[in-house]
C-alpha positions in Angstrom: -5.8 2.3 6.1 -5.8 -0.9 4.1 -5.4 -4.1 6.0 -2.4 -6.2 5.2 -4.7 -9.1 4.1 -6.0 -7.0 1.3 -2.4 -6.2 0.1 -1.5 -9.9 0.3 -4.6 -10.8 -1.8 -3.6 -8.2 -4.3 -0.1 -9.6 -4.5 -1.5 -13.1 -4.9 -3.7 -12.0 -7.9 -0.7 -10.1 -9.4 1.6 -13.1 -9.0 -1.0 -15.4 -10.5 -1.4 -13.1 -13.5 -5.0 -12.5 -12.7 -6.8 -9.2 -13.1 -6.9 -7.2 -9.9 -10.6 -6.4 -9.8 -13.1 -6.0 -7.0 -14.7 -9.4 -7.8 -11.4 -11.3 -7.9 -10.1 -9.6 -4.7 -13.3 -10.4 -2.9 -13.0 -14.0 -3.9 -9.5 -14.3 -2.6 -10.4 -12.7 0.7 -13.5 -14.8 1.2 -11.6 -18.0 0.3 -9.1 -17.0 3.1 -12.0 -16.7 5.5 -11.8 -12.9 5.8 -14.8 -10.7 6.1 -14.7 -8.4 3.1 -15.2 -4.6 3.5 -16.5 -3.4 0.1 -15.2 0.1 0.6 -11.7 -1.1 1.2 -11.8 -3.4 -1.8 -13.0 -0.6 -4.0 -10.4 1.9 -2.8 -7.6 -0.6 -3.1 -8.5 -1.7 -6.6 -8.7 2.0 -7.6 -5.4 2.8 -6.1 -3.6 -0.2 -7.6 -4.7 0.8 -11.1 -2.3 3.8 -10.8 0.6 1.7 -9.4 3.3 -0.3 -11.2 3.4 -3.3 -8.9 6.5 -4.7 -10.5 8.4 -1.5 -9.8 7.2 -1.3 -6.2 8.2 -5.0 -5.7 11.6 -4.3 -7.1 12.1 -1.3 -4.9 11.0 -3.2 -1.8 13.4 -6.0 -2.5 16.3 -3.6 -3.2 15.7 -1.0 -0.5 17.5 -1.6 2.8 15.6 -1.5 6.0 15.7 2.1 7.3 16.5 2.8 10.9 14.0 4.7 13.0 14.6 8.4 12.6 15.8 10.5 15.6 13.3 12.8 17.2 13.0 16.0 15.1 13.4 19.5 16.4 10.3 21.7 16.7 11.3 23.8 13.7 11.7 20.7 11.6 8.3 19.5 12.7 6.7 22.8 11.6 8.3 22.5 8.2 6.9 19.0 7.8 3.4 20.2 8.7 3.6 22.9 6.0 4.7 20.4 3.4 1.9 18.0 4.4 -0.6 20.8 3.7 0.8 21.3 0.2 0.6 17.6 -0.6 -3.0 16.8 0.3 -4.0 16.0 -3.3 -1.2 13.4 -3.7 -1.9 11.9 -0.3 -4.3 9.1 -1.4 -1.9 7.8 -4.1 1.1 8.0 -1.8 -0.9 6.2 1.0 -1.8 3.4 -1.4 1.8 3.1 -2.5 3.0 3.1 1.1 0.5 0.5 2.1 1.6 -1.7 -0.8 5.3 -1.2 0.1 4.6 -2.1 3.7 2.9 -5.3 2.5 5.7 -6.1 0.2 8.3 -5.4 2.9 6.4 -7.8 5.2 6.5 -10.4 2.6 10.1 -10.0 1.4 12.0 -8.2 4.0 
Protein backbone atom coordinates (compact mmCIF):
# COMPACT_ATOMS: atom_id res chain seq x y z
CA UNK A 1 0.00 0.00 0.00
CA UNK A 2 1.25 3.47 -0.84
CA UNK A 3 1.42 5.96 1.99
CA UNK A 4 -0.67 9.06 1.52
CA UNK A 5 2.44 11.24 1.73
CA UNK A 6 3.70 9.66 -1.48
CA UNK A 7 0.41 10.46 -3.21
CA UNK A 8 0.54 14.06 -1.97
CA UNK A 9 4.09 14.42 -3.24
CA UNK A 10 2.99 13.05 -6.60
CA UNK A 11 0.12 15.53 -6.74
CA UNK A 12 2.42 18.37 -5.82
CA UNK A 13 4.77 17.48 -8.67
CA UNK A 14 1.83 17.15 -11.06
CA UNK A 15 0.34 20.50 -10.03
CA UNK A 16 3.75 22.20 -10.34
CA UNK A 17 4.11 20.82 -13.87
CA UNK A 18 7.21 18.84 -12.93
CA UNK A 19 8.09 15.38 -14.16
CA UNK A 20 6.93 12.65 -11.81
CA UNK A 21 10.19 10.78 -11.54
CA UNK A 22 11.86 8.82 -8.77
CA UNK A 23 14.40 11.56 -8.18
CA UNK A 24 11.81 14.35 -8.02
CA UNK A 25 9.50 12.35 -5.78
CA UNK A 26 12.37 11.55 -3.40
CA UNK A 27 13.33 15.23 -3.24
CA UNK A 28 9.80 16.30 -2.33
CA UNK A 29 9.47 13.62 0.33
CA UNK A 30 12.89 14.38 1.83
CA UNK A 31 12.10 18.12 1.86
CA UNK A 32 9.00 17.28 3.90
CA UNK A 33 11.12 15.32 6.38
CA UNK A 34 9.77 11.91 5.34
CA UNK A 35 12.00 8.84 5.32
CA UNK A 36 11.93 7.62 1.72
CA UNK A 37 11.26 3.99 0.86
CA UNK A 38 12.87 3.42 -2.56
CA UNK A 39 10.62 0.45 -3.37
CA UNK A 40 7.47 2.49 -2.78
CA UNK A 41 8.83 5.36 -4.83
CA UNK A 42 9.66 3.07 -7.75
CA UNK A 43 6.28 1.33 -7.67
CA UNK A 44 4.36 4.61 -7.45
CA UNK A 45 6.29 6.22 -10.31
CA UNK A 46 5.73 3.12 -12.45
CA UNK A 47 2.01 3.09 -11.64
CA UNK A 48 1.51 6.79 -12.29
CA UNK A 49 2.94 6.47 -15.79
CA UNK A 50 -0.19 4.46 -16.71
CA UNK A 51 -2.66 6.86 -15.10
CA UNK A 52 -4.19 10.06 -16.43
CA UNK A 53 -3.96 12.14 -13.26
CA UNK A 54 -6.15 14.91 -14.68
CA UNK A 55 -8.94 12.40 -15.32
CA UNK A 56 -8.62 10.86 -11.85
CA UNK A 57 -8.73 14.32 -10.27
CA UNK A 58 -11.82 15.21 -12.27
CA UNK A 59 -13.57 12.02 -11.20
CA UNK A 60 -12.60 12.55 -7.56
CA UNK A 61 -14.03 16.05 -7.58
CA UNK A 62 -17.27 15.05 -9.31
CA UNK A 63 -17.96 11.72 -7.58
CA UNK A 64 -20.19 11.92 -4.51
CA UNK A 65 -19.06 10.34 -1.29
CA UNK A 66 -20.40 6.78 -1.25
CA UNK A 67 -22.11 5.42 1.82
CA UNK A 68 -20.71 2.30 3.45
CA UNK A 69 -22.22 -0.78 1.79
CA UNK A 70 -24.52 -3.05 3.75
CA UNK A 71 -23.14 -6.41 4.81
CA UNK A 72 -23.27 -8.80 1.85
CA UNK A 73 -24.88 -12.23 1.87
CA UNK A 74 -22.54 -15.29 1.77
CA UNK A 75 -23.44 -16.06 -1.87
CA UNK A 76 -22.54 -12.54 -2.89
CA UNK A 77 -19.23 -12.83 -1.05
CA UNK A 78 -18.43 -16.03 -2.91
CA UNK A 79 -19.17 -14.34 -6.23
CA UNK A 80 -16.85 -11.48 -5.27
CA UNK A 81 -14.05 -13.93 -4.45
CA UNK A 82 -14.42 -15.58 -7.85
CA UNK A 83 -14.23 -12.22 -9.59
CA UNK A 84 -11.12 -11.31 -7.61
CA UNK A 85 -9.34 -14.41 -8.85
CA UNK A 86 -10.08 -13.46 -12.46
CA UNK A 87 -8.72 -9.94 -12.04
CA UNK A 88 -5.30 -10.63 -10.49
CA UNK A 89 -3.46 -9.23 -13.52
CA UNK A 90 -5.26 -5.89 -13.30
CA UNK A 91 -4.87 -5.66 -9.54
CA UNK A 92 -1.68 -3.59 -9.40
CA UNK A 93 -2.99 -0.92 -11.78
CA UNK A 94 -6.33 -0.74 -9.99
CA UNK A 95 -4.59 -0.56 -6.62
CA UNK A 96 -2.52 2.35 -7.82
CA UNK A 97 -5.58 4.14 -9.17
CA UNK A 98 -7.45 3.49 -5.94
CA UNK A 99 -4.55 4.80 -3.87
CA UNK A 100 -4.42 7.94 -5.96
CA UNK A 101 -8.19 8.35 -5.79
CA UNK A 102 -8.04 8.03 -1.99
CA UNK A 103 -5.35 10.66 -1.88
CA UNK A 104 -7.34 12.93 -4.15
CA UNK A 105 -10.48 12.43 -2.08
CA UNK A 106 -8.56 13.29 1.08
CA UNK A 107 -7.35 16.48 -0.55
CA UNK A 108 -10.57 17.59 -2.19
CA UNK A 109 -13.44 15.85 -0.56
